[in-house]
N, C-alpha and C positions, 0 to 999 in steps of 0.2 A: 308632521301636519304642515301643509302648504299654507303659507300666510296670505290668504286670498285678499284681505283688505289692503296689505301693503303692497301686493302686486297692482292691484287696480289703482291705488293711490299713485304709484310710480308711473303707470301708464297715462293717467290723467295729466300728471305733470309733463310727460314727454309729448303729449298731444298739444299742450300749450305751446311748447317749443316748436312743433311742426307748424302751427297756426302762424307763429312769428315769421317762420320762413315764407309761408304763403303770403303774408303781408308784404314782404320784400318783393316778391313776385307782382303783387298788386301795384306797387309804386312804379315798377318798370312798365306794367301795362298802362298806367296813367300817363306815363311819359310818351308812349307811342300811340295810345288811343286807337286800337284797332278792334274794339268791341268785346275784348275778353276781360275787361276790368272788373265788371260786375260778377261775373262768374267766379273769378279768383277771390273776390272780396267775400262773397256769400260762402265759398268753401272754407275760407279762413274763420269766418264767424262760426259756422257749424262745427269746425273741429275745435276751436277755442271753447265753444259753449259745452261740448261734451267733455273736454278736458277739464274745465273748471268745476262742472257738476260732479264728476267722479272724484276729482281731487278733494273738494271739500266735504263730499259725503262720506269719504273714507279717512277723515283726519285722526280718528281714534283707531290706532293700530299698534300691534307690537313692534317696538322698534328694532328688534333683532332679525336680521335677514339671514336666512340660512343658505346653504349651497344650492339646494333644490329650488328655492325661490328664485335665486339668480338665473338658473337654467330656464325656468319658466318665463321669467321677465324678458330675457334676452331673445328667446324664441318668438314669443307673443308680439314683441314690439315691431318686428319686421312685418308680420301679418297685419296688425292694427294700423301701422304707419301707411302701408301699401294701400289698404282699403280707403282710408281717408285721403291718401294721396291721389286716388282716382277722381275725386270731386272736381278739380279744375278742369280736367279733360272732359269728364261727362257733362258738366253743366255748361261748358263753353261750346261743346259739340265738336272739339278738336279730335276726339277719339270717341266715336259712338260705341256703345256696347261695353258692359262691365268686364267681360273676358279680355278683350284687347286692351282696355284701360288698365286692368290690374296687371296683365303681362308687362305692359310698358313701365308702369310704376314699380313693381317689384324688380324689373331689370335695372331700374334707376336706383333704388335704395340698395340693392345688392351689389352695385357697380359692375353689373354684367355688360350691359351696352347693347344687348340684342333688342331689336326693334320690329315693330309691326307697321311702321310708317312708310308710305310709298312717296310722300311729297313733303319732306320736312320743311323746305323753305315757304310752304303755304301756311304754316302755323304762325299765329301772333307772337310778337316778341315776349310777352308776358308768360305765355305758355312755355315757349322755348327756354326761357329763364328758369321756370319751375322745374322743367325737365332736367336742366343742367345741375340745378342746385340740389335735387335729390340725390344725385350721384356724389356731390360734394359732402352732403350730410352723412351718406352711407360709407363714404370712403374712410374717414378716421373712425366712424362707428358712432351711431346715435348713443350707444351706451357710454363710450368714452367721454363724449360731451356731458352726459348726465353725471358722470363721476366727480366733475368739478364743482356740481351744485348740490348733489344729493346729501352730502355731509352737513349742508346748511339746514336740511329738513331732519337732521339727527339720524340719517340712514347711512350705514357703512357701505362702501362701494366695491370691496376687494371681490366679493363673490360675483358681482356683475363683470368685473374686469377678467377673472378667470374664465367666465363663460364666453365672453365676447372675444377673447384672445387665447383659444385653447391649444395653441401650438406647444411644441415640446418645452420651450423656455421662455415664458412671457417675461420681458425685461422691463423692470421698473428703473426709472431715472432717479427717483427720490423715494425714501421710505413711505411717505404718506401718499396714498393713491390719488388724492385730489391734486396734489402738486404734480404728480406725473401726468395727469390728464391735462392740466393747464399748459405744461411745457410742450406736450404732444400737439395740442391744438395751436399753440403759438408758433411752433415751427411750421405746421401745416398752413396757417394764414401767411406766414412770411413767404414761403415758397409759391403760394397761389399768387400773391401780390406781384412778386418778382417775375413770374412767367406771364402775367397780364401785361405788365409794363413792356417787357422784351418783345412780345408779340404785337403790341400797338406800334412799338418802335420799327418793327418789320413791316408795317403797312397794314396789319389787320385792323378791322374796325373795333372800336373799344367793346361794343356789345359782344361780338365774336370772340374777342380776345378773353374777356372775363369768363364767358361760358366755357371756352376751351381750357382755360386754366383750371376751372372747377373740375372738369371731367378728366383732365390729365392727371392732377395731383390725386384724384380718387381712383386712378387706373380704371376709369369707367368707360370712356370712348364715345359717349353721346356727342354728336357734332350738331351744329346749327345748319349744316349742309348735307344734302343727300349723298353727295360723293365724298363726304368725310374730308379729310385732309387733303386728298386729291384735288379738291376745288382750288387750292392755293398752289401754284406751281413754284413758288419762292423756295429756294434751297435754304434761305436763312430761317424761315418759319419752320420748315420740317426739322432742321437741326435743333432749334430751340425745344421743339416738342420732344425730340429724341432724348435731349439732356434731361428734361424734367420727367419723362417716362422712367429713365433710369433711376433718378432720385426717388421718385414715388415708389419704385419696386425695391428700394433699399430700406433696411430697418432704420426706423425714424430714431432710434436711440443713437445710431452711428452718425446720422445727420446732426444730432445734438452735440456729439463729441467733436465732429468736424467744424461746427460753428464756434466751438470753444478752442479750436486749433489744436486738438488732440488727434492729429492725422496718423500718428504711429498706432494709436489704439484702433482706429478705423481699418488700417490695412492689415493688422494682426489678426482681424476678425476672419475666421476661415470661411464662413458663409459668404461674406462679401467677396473674397477672392475667388471663390468658385462661381458666384454670380457674375462677375465681371469676366471670368474666363470662358464660360458658357456663352456669353454674349459675343465675345470676340470670335470664338471658335465657329459658331454656327453663322454669324454674319459674314465672316470671310468665306465660308463655304458657299453661301448663297451668292455673294458677290462674284466669286470666281466663275460659277456657273452662268451668271447673267452676262458676265463679260465674254465668256467662250461661246456659248449657245446663242444668246440673243444679241450679242455684238454691241452691248451698251458701253458707253465711255466709263473710264474708271471711277470718276466722281459720281456719275448717275447710278452706277451699279453698287458703289459703295453706300450711297445715300438710301437707295431702294432696299438693299439687303439689310442695312443696320436698322432702318425704320421698321420693317415688317417683323424682324426677329425680336427686336425690343418690344414692339407693340404686342405681339402674341405672347411673349414670354412673361412680361410684366402683367398680363391679362387686360391691357388697356383696350385693345381692339380697334384703334384707328386703322385706316388703310390709306396708302398712296398709290397702290397698284393692285389689280386683280391678280393676286398670287396663284389662283386656280388656272390662269392662262399660262403660267410658267410651266416648266417640266414637272412631270408627276413626282419626280424624285424630290423637288424642292417643296411641293405642296405637302408631301409626306413628312418632311422635315418640320414644316411649320405646324402640322397637325400634332406631331410628337411634342412640340414645344408647348402646346396648350395644357400638357400635363406637368409642366415644370413649375410655373408660377414665380413670383418674386421672392424676396427674403421674408423670413418670420419677422413680425413686427412692422411689416409695410402694409400698404393698402392693396397690394396685389392678392389675387386669388390663387386657385388650384393647389397642388400638393405642396409647394414651397421647396426652396433650394435646400434648406436645412434637413428636411426629411430625405430628399434624393441623395444628398451626401451621406447621411447616416445609413441609408439602405445600401448604397455602394460599398461603403466601408465594411458593413457588417458582412455582406455577402463575400466580399474579397477575404476577410479575415476567417470566414467559415471555411474556405478552401485551405487556408493555412492550418486550421484546427484539425482538419481531416488528415492532413499529412503528419501533423504533431499533435496527437490526441491528448497528450499529457501536459502540453504547454498552456499556459494562462496567457491568452492574447486579448486584452481588453480593446474596445473601440474607444479612440481617443478624438476628442473634438475641442478645438481651441486649447489645446495642451492639457486637457483634463479628461479622466476617465468617464465614459458615459454610463450612467446607471442602468441596469437591466430594466428597470421600470420605464425609463424613457424609450429604450430600443423596442420594448414591448408594446409601448403606445404607437411608436412609428410603424411597426409591423401591422399592428391591428388597423391603423389608419389605411395603410396601403391595401389591405385586404378588403376593407370596407369600400374603399374608393373603386376598386376594380370590379367588386361585386355589384355595387350600385350602378356603375357605368354600363355593365353588361345587361343588367336587368332593364335599365333605361332604354338601351338601344333596342332590346326586344319588344318593350311596350311601344315605343315611338314607331317602329317599323310596321305596327299593325295598321296604322293610318298613314304613315309616310312611305310610299312605295320605293322611294329612291334609298338604297343602302347607304351611300356616302352621305346623304342628307340626314339620315337617322344617326349615323355616327357622328357626324359634325354638330348636329343640334344638341345631342347629349353631353358631348365633350365641352362645347363652348358654354352651356348653361351651368353644368356642374363645376366647371373651372372658372366660371364668371369671366369668360374671355370676350364674347360679343359675336364676332362673325365665325362661322364654322366652314363646312364643306357642302357642296352641291347647291341646292336651291336656297340654302341658308349661308351661302358664302359671302365674300366681301361685297359682291355686287347684287346680292339678294337680301331678303328679309324673312320674318317669321310670320307674315300676314296670312299665308296660305295654310299654315299649320292648323289642325282641327282644334275644336274647343277643348276637348280632353287633353290634347297634345300641349297646349299653352298652359293649362292649369298644371300639369305634370311637370313641365318644364319650369314653371314658376316656382314650384316646391323644390326642384333641384337647385335653382339659383339660391334659395335660402339656405339649403342644406350644404351647398358649397361654400356660401359666405360665411357660415358659422362652423365651418370645418367639421362637418358630419356629426361629431359626438354630442355637441350641445343639443341638436334636434333628435338625434337617434335615441339619446338616453330617455327621452320623454315617452318612447314606445316600449320601455321596459317596464314590466309589472313590478319589479323591486322598487322602482323609483317612486311609485305612488303608495307603497306600504308605510304604515306609521313606524 
């Protein structure tokens, strides 16, 4: 049986958390006084009121949380948060229309970064801050935030953690899930503050620096400028953002070890070595082509290549150049990188490096097994044999990902006449990347997409953010049987 009262109780508590972040945006709007303060305040009051009412009306519930309850909570929270997150946009008039407001909000909470806005600089600072902080909340995960507090309510959090981080090997830093959540959020906050300070030192205004540190560490990509990072021509600012995008795309457990000077443990991690290797390989390829074909200087081509490769691969989605104006070969490389993603245990989206490595290894070893049918050739990862269950999970994920991508392209192409735009829109939303190809490329946005398209792409954002299984399992009849 699904514990409905427990689920509603948790959602009520999380709505109060969301209202608290709205109040932070309200303080920013008070500081700048651009007419959006009352809209944000009313949004916070409505969200808090609904949260408080549902929280206290469902106080009497069974304490035990089942695995199915965890899947339902994790899936519902993104939808509920996104609907209430539209209130500041709708009440202030910043984004008229529920469809556009929901798309922008879901893109924020899922750290996708795809936008329908045509003039970002025209928005009030309070709304821009809310837009950025939705990505920061979604980056580490609303659920991971709750894990540090739910035990206080007498509710275990392991089921939520397993549903929120459904990768092959969710890595706990401490035996108690509450302590893991606290450490993850502590690391997240430290890196966010460090980046903001470095950006301010480089000449970026404090407000812009804070907002960009929110969206960089979340690998979200929302910017306070329509031109994204291309607005700042400073190499220093771009290199700082490159560094923190790489950090955000790295498993946060490794960041924890690095902060405790366990560097050997970091470098011994196989996924991290592949992650850095892929970044270097594709950055050098892009850099060489920019130097040879476009005649860019070494440093400029290095910076442009490194920035775009890291931005797309970590699914951050910032841009400093219109990569669609480069050679088609380079655009195809960047499109392919949308299917890579960051490390497992990072804020990055898409397939994840760990799965790609396991797929490559298993495919290679399958060739060896064909040649030596009697040989036992296990797939090894980080010095250990990978269990058949994990390999089966990875293969199933890859099949589902390709299938959903293919179906998505077919559905979007019904209303989107441009084939490259349909491919780009589905790839970038399912992978939580941000910019795509064609009309939804780095110099475009999603404003022109049909209403059906925006709702469907919003669903793909949530599906990708929760790594498919958490949402797909809800459509299984077996899940709902007693």
